C-alpha positions as CSV (number, residue, x, y, z in Angstrom):
1,L,159.9,73.3,38.9
2,V,159.6,76.5,40.9
3,S,162.1,75.3,43.5
4,A,164.6,74.4,40.8
5,L,164.2,77.9,39.1
6,E,164.8,79.5,42.5
7,Q,168.0,77.6,42.9
8,H,169.3,78.6,39.5
9,S,168.6,82.3,39.3
10,P,171.3,84.0,37.3
11,P,174.4,85.0,39.3
12,P,174.7,88.4,37.5
13,M,171.3,89.3,39.0
14,R,172.5,88.3,42.5
15,R,175.6,90.5,42.0
16,H,173.3,93.4,40.8
17,V,171.2,93.2,43.9
18,A,174.3,93.0,46.1
19,S,175.6,96.2,44.5
20,L,172.3,98.0,45.1
21,L,172.4,97.0,48.7
22,L,175.9,98.2,49.1
23,L,175.0,101.5,47.5
24,H,172.1,101.9,49.9
25,G,174.4,101.1,52.8
26,V,176.8,103.8,51.7
27,A,173.9,106.3,51.4
28,G,172.9,105.3,54.9
29,L,176.3,106.1,56.3
30,S,176.5,109.5,54.7
31,L,173.0,110.5,55.7
32,R,172.6,108.7,59.0
33,H,172.6,112.0,60.9
34,A,169.4,113.1,59.0
35,A,167.0,110.9,60.9
36,A,166.9,107.8,63.0
37,P,165.7,105.2,60.5
38,R,162.5,103.3,61.2
39,T,161.2,100.3,59.4
40,A,159.3,101.2,56.3
41,P,156.6,98.9,54.8
42,R,158.2,96.2,52.6
43,A,157.0,96.5,49.0
44,A,155.7,93.5,47.1
45,A,157.4,92.3,44.0
46,P,155.7,93.4,40.8
47,S,155.5,91.0,37.9
48,M,156.2,93.0,34.8
49,C,157.3,90.6,32.1
50,G,156.3,88.7,29.0
51,I,153.8,85.9,29.0
52,L,152.8,83.2,26.6
53,A,150.2,80.5,26.8
54,V,149.0,77.8,24.4
55,V,145.8,76.1,25.3
56,N,144.4,72.8,24.0
57,S,147.2,72.0,21.6
58,K,147.3,68.7,19.8
59,L,151.0,68.5,20.3
60,S,152.5,66.1,22.8
61,P,153.6,67.6,26.1
62,E,157.2,67.3,25.1
63,A,156.7,68.9,21.7
64,L,154.5,71.7,23.2
65,R,157.2,72.4,25.8
66,L,159.8,72.8,23.1
67,Q,157.6,75.0,20.9
68,T,156.7,77.2,23.9
69,L,160.3,77.5,25.0
70,T,161.3,78.5,21.5
71,L,158.6,81.1,21.0
72,Q,158.8,82.7,24.4
73,R,162.3,83.9,23.5
74,L,160.5,86.4,21.3
75,V,159.2,88.3,24.4
76,R,162.3,87.8,26.5
77,H,163.3,91.4,26.1
78,R,160.3,92.1,28.4
79,G,161.7,90.0,31.2
80,P,165.4,89.3,30.8
81,D,165.9,88.2,34.4
82,G,164.4,84.7,34.4
83,S,162.1,82.2,32.7
84,G,159.5,79.7,33.7
85,I,157.1,77.2,32.0
86,H,154.4,74.8,33.1
87,V,152.9,72.2,30.7
88,V,149.9,70.1,31.6
89,E,147.7,67.5,29.8
90,T,144.0,68.0,29.6
91,P,141.9,65.7,31.8
92,T,141.0,63.6,28.8
93,G,144.6,63.3,27.8
94,A,143.8,64.2,24.2
95,R,145.3,67.7,24.3
96,C,147.8,69.7,26.4
97,S,148.4,73.3,27.4
98,S,151.3,75.4,28.5
99,V,151.9,78.7,30.3
100,A,155.3,80.5,30.1
101,H,156.8,83.6,31.6
102,E,159.8,85.8,31.1
103,R,160.5,87.8,34.3
104,L,161.7,91.3,34.9
105,A,162.9,91.0,38.5
106,I,162.1,94.2,40.3
107,V,162.9,93.1,43.9
108,D,163.5,89.7,45.5
109,P,165.2,88.3,42.3
110,L,166.0,84.9,43.9
111,S,162.4,83.9,44.3
112,G,159.0,84.7,43.0
113,N,159.5,83.1,39.6
114,Q,156.5,82.3,37.6
115,P,154.2,80.5,36.8
116,L,152.6,81.0,40.2
117,F,150.4,78.2,41.7
118,S,147.3,77.8,43.8
119,H,147.8,76.4,47.2
120,D,147.1,72.8,46.0
121,R,149.1,73.5,42.8
122,S,146.1,72.5,40.7
123,R,146.0,75.9,39.0
124,S,148.8,77.8,37.4
125,L,149.1,81.5,36.7
126,T,151.3,83.5,34.3
127,V,150.9,87.2,34.7
128,N,152.3,90.5,33.5
129,G,151.4,93.4,35.8
130,E,151.1,94.9,39.2
131,I,148.2,94.8,41.6
132,Y,148.0,97.8,43.9
133,N,145.2,96.5,46.2
134,H,146.8,93.1,46.8
135,K,146.9,93.6,50.5
136,Q,143.2,94.4,50.7
137,L,142.4,91.4,48.6
138,R,144.5,89.1,50.8
139,A,142.5,90.3,53.8
140,E,139.3,89.3,52.0
141,L,140.4,85.7,51.4
142,K,138.9,83.1,53.6
143,D,141.8,80.6,53.2
144,P,144.5,81.6,55.7
145,T,147.2,79.5,54.0
146,A,150.4,81.5,53.6
147,F,151.5,82.7,50.2
148,R,154.6,81.2,48.6
149,T,156.1,84.5,47.3
150,E,156.2,88.2,48.0
151,S,154.6,88.9,44.6
152,D,151.6,91.2,44.6
153,C,150.2,89.1,41.7
154,E,150.0,85.8,43.7
155,V,146.7,87.0,45.1
156,I,145.2,86.6,41.6
157,V,145.4,82.8,41.5
158,H,144.1,82.5,45.1
159,G,141.5,85.1,44.5
160,Y,140.3,83.0,41.5
161,D,139.8,80.1,43.8
162,E,137.4,82.0,46.0
163,F,135.9,84.7,43.7
164,G,135.9,82.8,40.4
165,V,135.5,84.9,37.3
166,D,134.8,88.0,39.4
167,I,138.5,88.3,40.4
168,A,139.3,90.5,37.4
169,S,136.8,93.2,38.4
170,K,138.3,93.2,42.0
171,L,141.8,94.0,40.8
172,D,143.1,97.5,41.1
173,G,146.2,97.6,38.8
174,D,147.6,97.0,35.3
175,F,147.6,93.4,34.3
176,A,147.4,90.7,31.7
177,F,147.2,87.1,32.8
178,V,146.2,83.5,32.1
179,I,145.1,80.8,34.6
180,L,145.1,77.1,33.7
181,D,143.2,74.6,35.8
182,D,145.1,71.3,35.6
183,Q,142.1,69.2,36.9
184,T,139.2,70.6,35.0
185,G,140.9,72.0,31.9
186,D,139.3,75.4,32.5
187,V,141.1,78.5,31.1
188,Y,140.6,82.0,32.5
189,A,142.4,85.1,31.1
190,A,141.9,88.8,31.7
191,R,143.3,92.2,30.8
192,D,143.2,95.5,32.8
193,P,140.3,97.9,32.2
194,V,142.2,100.3,29.8
195,G,144.8,98.0,28.3
196,V,147.9,99.5,29.9
197,N,149.5,96.1,29.6
198,S,149.5,94.6,26.2
199,L,147.9,91.2,25.4
200,Y,147.1,89.4,22.1
201,M,145.2,86.2,21.4
202,G,145.1,83.9,18.3
203,T,144.1,80.5,17.0
204,G,146.6,77.8,16.1
205,L,146.4,75.5,13.1
206,D,145.2,72.7,15.4
207,G,142.5,74.8,16.9
208,S,144.5,75.7,20.0
209,T,144.0,79.1,21.6
210,W,147.1,81.3,22.2
211,F,147.7,84.3,24.5
212,S,150.8,86.5,24.4
213,S,152.1,89.8,25.7
214,E,153.1,90.6,22.1
215,A,152.0,89.4,18.7
216,K,155.5,88.0,17.7
217,P,155.0,84.5,19.1
218,L,151.6,84.2,17.4
219,V,152.9,85.3,14.0
220,T,156.0,83.1,14.2
221,G,154.0,80.2,15.6
222,G,151.7,80.2,12.5
223,C,148.4,81.3,14.2
224,I,145.7,81.6,11.6
225,D,144.5,84.7,13.2
226,V,146.0,87.4,15.4
227,R,143.8,89.8,17.4
228,I,144.0,92.1,20.3
229,F,142.6,90.8,23.6
230,P,140.1,93.6,24.5
231,P,140.8,95.6,27.6
232,G,138.3,95.3,30.5
233,H,137.4,91.8,29.4
234,Y,138.0,88.3,30.7
235,Y,138.1,85.1,28.7
236,L,136.6,81.8,30.0
237,A,136.7,78.4,28.4
238,R,135.4,75.5,30.5
239,G,137.1,72.1,30.2
240,G,136.0,70.4,27.0
241,E,134.9,73.6,25.3
242,E,136.7,74.2,22.0
243,E,136.0,77.9,22.1
244,G,135.7,80.2,25.1
245,R,133.9,83.5,25.4
246,L,135.0,87.0,26.0
247,V,133.0,88.8,28.7
248,P,133.2,92.5,29.6
249,Y,133.8,93.1,33.3
250,Y,134.5,96.8,33.2
251,A,131.5,98.9,32.2
252,P,131.8,102.3,34.0
253,S,128.8,104.6,34.1
254,W,130.8,107.3,32.3
255,H,130.6,105.4,29.1
256,S,127.4,107.4,28.7
257,A,127.5,111.2,28.7
258,S,124.4,111.2,30.9
259,A,126.6,110.1,33.8
260,A,129.1,112.9,33.4
261,T,127.4,115.4,35.8
262,Q,129.9,115.9,38.6
263,P,130.6,119.5,39.6
264,L,134.2,120.8,39.4
265,N,136.1,119.9,42.6
266,L,139.7,121.0,42.3
267,E,140.8,119.5,45.6
268,K,139.3,116.1,44.8
269,L,141.2,116.1,41.4
270,R,144.4,117.0,43.2
271,T,144.1,114.4,46.0
272,T,142.9,111.6,43.7
273,F,145.9,112.1,41.4
274,T,148.3,112.2,44.3
275,A,146.9,109.0,45.6
276,A,147.3,107.4,42.1
277,V,150.9,108.4,42.0
278,E,151.5,107.2,45.6
279,K,150.2,103.7,45.1
280,R,152.5,103.3,42.1
281,L,155.5,103.9,44.4
282,M,154.7,100.6,46.2
283,A,157.8,98.7,44.8
284,D,161.2,99.0,46.3
285,V,162.9,99.5,43.0
286,P,165.4,101.9,41.3
287,Y,162.9,104.2,39.5
288,G,162.6,107.5,37.8
289,V,160.2,109.6,35.9
290,L,159.8,110.5,32.2
291,L,159.8,114.3,32.2
292,S,159.0,115.9,28.8
293,G,158.5,119.4,30.3
294,G,154.8,119.3,29.4
295,L,152.0,119.6,32.0
296,D,151.3,115.9,32.5
297,S,154.7,114.4,33.0
298,S,155.8,117.5,35.0
299,L,152.9,117.0,37.5
300,V,153.9,113.3,37.8
301,A,157.5,114.3,38.7
302,S,156.4,117.1,41.1
303,V,154.1,114.8,43.0
304,I,156.7,112.1,43.2
305,A,159.2,114.5,44.7
306,R,156.7,115.6,47.3
307,L,155.7,112.1,48.2
308,K,159.3,111.1,48.7
309,R,159.8,113.9,51.2
310,K,156.5,112.9,52.9
311,R,157.6,109.2,53.1
312,F,160.9,110.1,54.6
313,L,159.2,112.1,57.4
314,E,156.9,109.1,58.1
315,H,159.4,106.3,57.9
316,G,162.8,107.8,58.0
317,K,164.1,105.9,55.0
318,V,167.2,107.7,53.9
319,D,166.8,106.7,50.3
320,D,163.8,109.0,50.1
321,L,166.2,112.0,50.7
322,Q,167.8,111.2,47.4
323,P,166.3,113.2,44.5
324,V,164.2,111.3,42.0
325,K,165.9,110.8,38.7
326,S,164.1,112.4,35.7
327,F,164.7,111.8,32.0
328,S,163.9,113.7,28.8
329,I,164.9,113.5,25.2
330,G,164.8,115.7,22.1
331,L,166.6,117.1,19.2
332,D,169.3,119.7,20.1
333,G,167.5,122.9,21.2
334,S,164.0,121.3,21.4
335,P,161.2,122.9,23.5
336,D,160.8,119.7,25.6
337,L,164.5,119.6,26.7
338,A,164.4,123.3,27.8
339,N,161.1,123.0,29.7
340,A,162.1,119.7,31.3
341,Q,165.3,121.3,32.6
342,K,163.3,124.2,34.0
343,V,160.9,121.8,35.8
344,A,163.8,119.6,37.1
345,E,165.5,122.7,38.7
346,F,162.2,123.9,40.2
347,I,161.2,120.6,41.9
348,G,164.7,119.3,42.6
349,T,165.1,116.1,40.5
350,E,168.4,114.6,39.3
351,H,167.8,115.3,35.7
352,Y,169.2,113.7,32.6
353,G,168.5,115.3,29.2
354,F,169.5,113.2,26.2
355,T,169.6,114.4,22.6
356,F,169.2,112.5,19.3
357,T,169.5,113.4,15.7
358,V,167.0,113.0,13.0
359,Q,169.3,110.4,11.4
360,E,169.6,108.4,14.6
361,G,165.8,108.4,14.8
362,I,165.4,107.2,11.3
363,D,168.0,104.5,11.8
364,A,165.9,103.2,14.8
365,I,162.6,103.1,12.9
366,S,162.8,99.4,11.9
367,D,163.5,98.3,15.5
368,V,160.8,100.6,16.8
369,I,158.2,99.1,14.4
370,Y,159.3,95.6,15.3
371,H,158.9,96.2,19.0
372,L,155.8,98.3,18.9
373,E,154.1,96.0,16.4
374,T,152.3,98.9,14.7
375,Y,152.4,101.0,11.5
376,D,150.4,103.8,13.0
377,V,152.1,107.1,12.1
378,T,151.8,109.1,15.3
379,T,152.6,106.0,17.4
380,I,155.9,105.5,15.5
381,R,156.7,109.2,15.5
382,A,156.4,109.4,19.3
383,G,157.6,105.9,20.0
384,T,161.0,106.4,18.4
385,P,162.3,109.0,20.8
386,M,160.7,107.1,23.7
387,F,162.4,103.9,22.5
388,L,165.8,105.6,22.3
389,L,165.3,107.2,25.8
390,A,164.2,103.9,27.4
391,R,167.5,102.3,26.3
392,K,169.5,105.0,28.0
393,I,167.4,104.8,31.1
394,K,167.8,101.0,31.4
395,A,171.6,101.3,30.9
396,M,171.6,103.5,34.1
397,G,170.2,100.6,36.2
398,I,166.6,102.0,36.3
399,K,163.9,99.4,36.1
400,M,160.7,101.4,36.5
401,V,159.6,104.9,35.3
402,M,156.3,106.8,35.7
403,S,154.9,108.7,32.8
404,G,152.0,111.1,32.0
405,E,149.9,109.1,29.4
406,G,146.2,109.4,29.7
407,A,145.5,113.0,30.7
408,D,144.9,114.2,27.2
409,E,142.2,111.6,26.6
410,T,140.4,112.0,29.8
411,L,140.6,115.8,30.2
412,A,140.4,116.8,26.5
413,G,143.9,117.9,26.2
414,Y,144.6,117.6,22.5
415,L,144.4,120.8,20.6
416,Y,141.6,119.6,18.3
417,F,139.3,119.5,21.4
418,H,139.2,123.4,21.1
419,K,136.8,122.8,18.2
420,A,134.4,120.6,20.2
421,P,130.9,122.1,19.6
422,N,129.5,121.2,23.0
423,G,130.2,119.3,26.2
424,T,128.3,116.1,25.1
425,E,130.3,115.7,21.9
426,L,133.5,116.4,23.8
427,H,132.7,113.7,26.3
428,D,131.8,111.2,23.7
429,E,135.1,111.8,22.0
430,C,136.9,111.4,25.3
431,V,135.2,108.0,25.7
432,R,136.3,107.0,22.2
433,K,139.9,108.1,23.0
434,V,140.1,106.2,26.2
435,A,138.8,103.1,24.5
436,A,141.5,103.3,21.9
437,L,144.4,104.0,24.3
438,N,145.4,100.3,24.2
439,Q,146.1,100.7,20.4
440,F,148.0,104.0,20.7
441,D,149.5,105.6,23.7
442,C,149.4,102.7,26.1
443,L,150.8,100.4,23.4
444,R,153.6,102.9,22.7
445,A,154.4,103.4,26.4
446,N,154.3,99.7,27.3
447,K,156.3,98.3,24.3
448,A,158.8,101.1,23.8
449,T,160.0,100.7,27.4
450,M,159.6,97.0,27.7
451,A,161.7,96.6,24.6
452,H,164.6,97.2,27.0
453,G,163.1,95.5,30.1
454,L,161.9,98.8,31.6
455,E,158.5,99.1,33.3
456,V,156.3,102.1,32.8
457,R,153.5,103.2,35.1
458,V,150.7,105.7,34.2
459,P,148.9,107.2,37.2
460,F,146.5,109.3,35.0
461,L,144.9,106.0,34.0
462,D,144.3,104.8,37.6
463,R,140.7,103.7,38.1
464,G,140.0,106.3,40.7
465,M,141.5,109.0,38.4
466,L,139.4,107.7,35.5
467,D,136.2,108.1,37.6
468,A,137.2,111.5,38.8
469,T,137.9,112.9,35.3
470,M,135.4,111.1,33.2
471,T,132.4,111.8,35.5
472,L,133.2,115.5,35.5
473,D,130.7,117.6,33.7
474,P,132.3,117.9,30.3
475,D,131.4,121.6,30.1
476,F,134.4,122.1,32.4
477,K,136.6,120.6,29.8
478,L,135.6,123.0,27.0
479,T,138.2,125.6,26.1
480,R,136.9,129.2,26.3
481,K,139.6,131.4,24.9
482,G,139.7,134.9,26.4
483,E,137.7,134.0,29.5
484,K,139.0,134.1,33.1
485,T,138.6,130.3,33.4
486,Q,139.0,127.5,30.9
487,F,141.1,129.7,28.7
488,L,143.5,126.8,28.0
489,E,143.0,123.1,27.3
490,K,143.0,120.9,30.5
491,W,142.3,124.0,32.6
492,A,140.8,122.0,35.4
493,L,143.9,120.0,35.9
494,R,146.1,123.0,35.7
495,E,144.0,124.9,38.2
496,A,143.9,122.0,40.6
497,F,147.6,122.2,41.0
498,N,147.8,126.0,40.9
499,V,148.7,126.5,44.5
500,P,150.6,129.8,44.8
501,T,151.6,129.2,48.4
502,E,153.2,125.8,47.6
503,P,153.7,125.8,43.8
504,F,153.9,122.4,42.2
505,L,155.5,123.8,38.9
506,P,156.7,127.0,37.4
507,H,153.7,129.0,36.3
508,E,154.9,129.1,32.6
509,V,155.0,125.3,32.6
510,L,151.8,124.8,34.5
511,F,150.1,126.9,31.8
512,R,152.2,125.7,28.8
513,Q,150.2,125.0,25.7
514,K,149.7,121.3,24.9
515,E,152.6,120.0,22.8
516,Q,152.4,116.4,21.5
517,F,155.5,114.4,22.4
518,S,156.4,113.8,18.7
519,D,156.3,117.6,18.2
520,G,157.9,118.6,21.5
521,V,161.1,116.6,20.8
522,G,161.7,119.1,18.0
523,Y,159.6,120.0,14.9
524,S,162.5,118.9,12.7
525,W,161.8,115.3,13.8
526,I,158.5,114.9,11.9
527,D,159.7,117.1,9.1
528,G,162.8,114.9,8.7
529,L,160.8,111.7,8.7
530,K,158.6,113.0,5.9
531,E,161.5,114.1,3.9
532,H,163.2,110.7,4.3
533,A,160.0,108.8,3.3
534,G,159.8,111.0,0.2
535,K,163.2,109.7,-0.8
536,V,162.6,106.0,-0.3
537,I,158.9,105.7,-1.4
538,S,158.3,106.6,-5.0
539,D,155.2,107.8,-6.7
540,E,154.9,104.3,-8.3
541,D,155.0,102.8,-4.8
542,M,152.0,105.0,-3.9
543,A,150.1,104.0,-7.0
544,T,150.4,100.3,-6.1
545,A,149.7,100.9,-2.4
546,P,145.9,100.0,-2.7
547,I,146.9,96.6,-4.2
548,R,149.7,95.8,-1.7
549,F,147.8,97.2,1.3
550,P,144.1,96.9,0.7
551,Y,143.4,97.2,4.4
552,N,144.1,100.7,5.9
553,T,145.8,101.8,2.6
554,P,148.5,104.3,3.4
555,G,147.7,107.8,2.1
556,T,151.1,109.4,2.5
557,K,154.6,108.3,1.7
558,E,155.5,108.4,5.4
559,A,152.6,106.0,6.1
560,A,153.7,103.7,3.2
561,Y,157.3,103.7,4.5
562,F,156.1,102.5,7.9
563,R,153.7,100.0,6.5
564,T,156.4,98.4,4.2
565,I,158.7,97.9,7.2
566,F,155.9,96.6,9.3
567,H,155.1,93.8,6.8
568,S,158.7,92.9,6.5
569,H,158.6,92.0,10.2
570,F,155.1,90.6,10.3
571,P,154.0,89.1,7.0
572,N,150.6,87.6,6.6
573,N,150.6,83.8,6.3
574,N,148.6,81.8,3.8
575,Y,145.5,82.2,6.0
576,G,145.7,86.0,6.2
577,N,146.4,86.0,9.9
578,G,145.0,89.5,10.2
579,I,148.0,91.1,11.9
580,E,147.4,94.3,10.0
581,A,143.9,94.5,11.4
582,T,145.3,95.0,15.0
583,V,146.3,98.5,13.9
584,P,143.5,101.0,13.6
585,G,143.1,103.4,10.7
586,G,141.0,106.3,9.5
587,P,141.6,110.0,9.1
588,S,142.9,112.0,12.0
589,V,143.9,115.6,12.8
590,A,146.2,116.1,15.8
591,C,145.4,112.6,17.1
592,S,141.6,113.0,16.8
593,T,139.3,110.1,16.0
594,A,137.6,110.0,12.6
595,K,134.4,111.2,14.1
596,A,135.9,114.4,15.4
597,I,136.9,115.3,11.9
598,E,133.3,116.6,11.6
599,W,134.1,119.4,14.0
600,D,135.8,121.6,11.5
601,E,134.9,121.6,7.8
602,A,138.5,122.4,6.8
603,W,139.6,119.0,8.2
604,S,137.6,117.1,5.6
605,D,140.4,118.0,3.2
606,P,142.9,115.1,3.2
607,T,145.8,117.4,2.8
608,K,144.9,119.0,6.1
609,Q,144.8,115.7,8.0
610,D,147.9,115.0,10.0
611,Q,148.4,113.7,13.5
612,S,150.7,116.5,14.4
613,G,149.3,119.2,16.7
614,R,150.6,121.8,14.4
615,F,147.8,121.0,12.0
616,V,145.3,122.7,14.3
617,D,145.1,126.4,13.8
618,T,145.0,127.0,17.6
619,H,148.6,125.8,17.9
620,D,151.1,128.6,18.5
621,A,153.3,127.2,15.6
622,A,150.4,126.1,13.4
623,V,151.2,125.0,9.8
624,A,147.5,124.6,9.0
């Protein structure tokens, strides 16, 4: 099957690669005088894609193959460059299982299709992700047999052969995968520690267990329940077991505030983040950076620009002399567009700023909800401009972008953190926010981009960066207005990159107040959404909302508008598949958890509860 897929890779992709090679060649001619090129390390092929697996189905192998092929089309947008499937009967012959894959070809498009197989082909792997320490893991393997592909993910299936269930804890990367053992019937699945890559699981009518990058195949396939596969866990079902078990493999010490005792080390913070960005440049791929003009994305862009110059000096690769492409989006005249342009000119990126109108955003809402599979208000507010931007980026031939998600959760960057009464409560809130990332910012970043076959990488959520930020004494994350230090949220990160002799960013951007993405694209965006929802959702609709939506009942017309569209795409079946329960709820102010509402008595008033940062009185343009 793998050989056949290699022979029949789509001709358009071959032409695309040939075009890129030609462009590189032209660049080499025009810049050849710059340096004598030396051989740079070849990058492995990441496996960003869509996956689907059905385990222990009562269907015949032929019927299961057809069902899987039909349903995997629903995640094809995540991997439009190739498909693969493997179907196997259980050892008893009473049931069968399938793993399927939709591939986004980053490099080496004529090989490396999935599923991937163990050396003896008895175990198959379908995976969505990238493994940054794949070379180190290869070196640890005892079996010297050569790998079949250049994929960094192939080490997972061979690592499972030697390390067993411990393989997930050894991986440094973002991943979601399923391994089937043809001989024993064992099933092993795992998701990365924070949930950067999406993964769902469910139960079929016949008792089968389903796994998918998105919920769409589970809902359409009639699963009687749909739930999120928890980050930092693996799933194991031994052959013959009707139900497997979920086991946590990621339990860092910083889950407890007692472990957050490290002193402030600005150099460590800077070097750790730089290393996190550098490892995410491992792929030889047309890439760019999402540049909102805020602190986090601007630092990502600045560090990439520096690393490209460093890499050129080390390897002489002329491509690294080309400026990195950066992208921003906003309403005409938005603060993000202006600040992004300022940063781009300062660090020397090839910048593209796109505008959208409120009406264009509203027109995209239904598509955004379909792809993001959520009705959470702030996720849709921020996800819409990101969805529109991702489509523009992909049309330019870019296949990977870096982004700044994660810093606000780990370094207390949201404006409501100003109200934290002490370091311990601040740290506990950071832990809650990191745990929920897979349902909010990671979900948005992953699905808004992969809706167009664009991969996003998030260096602030690197495991090393998580340890560096979350073990930091939380007193250093408190905001102390009027003081010489910590006078602004995320002061430690700002100060770590405040290098006057070699500035990373313009000073006014480095110390720019936190602006949530959904606000930064232009305040009229949220205001326009609310106004539109007020027109299409009546008072009568709100009166019946508790009956129609007993779970997470929407409290505003905007929320009811999103919820109505959500259920038009993802209806509950006769079994109440629980799709609505994959979306969290509860009160929030400026993206806080419900627990942090206790920090300010005024926030207990429901009319003061909104996810916009402008609803915190410390915002320069506060409406509270």
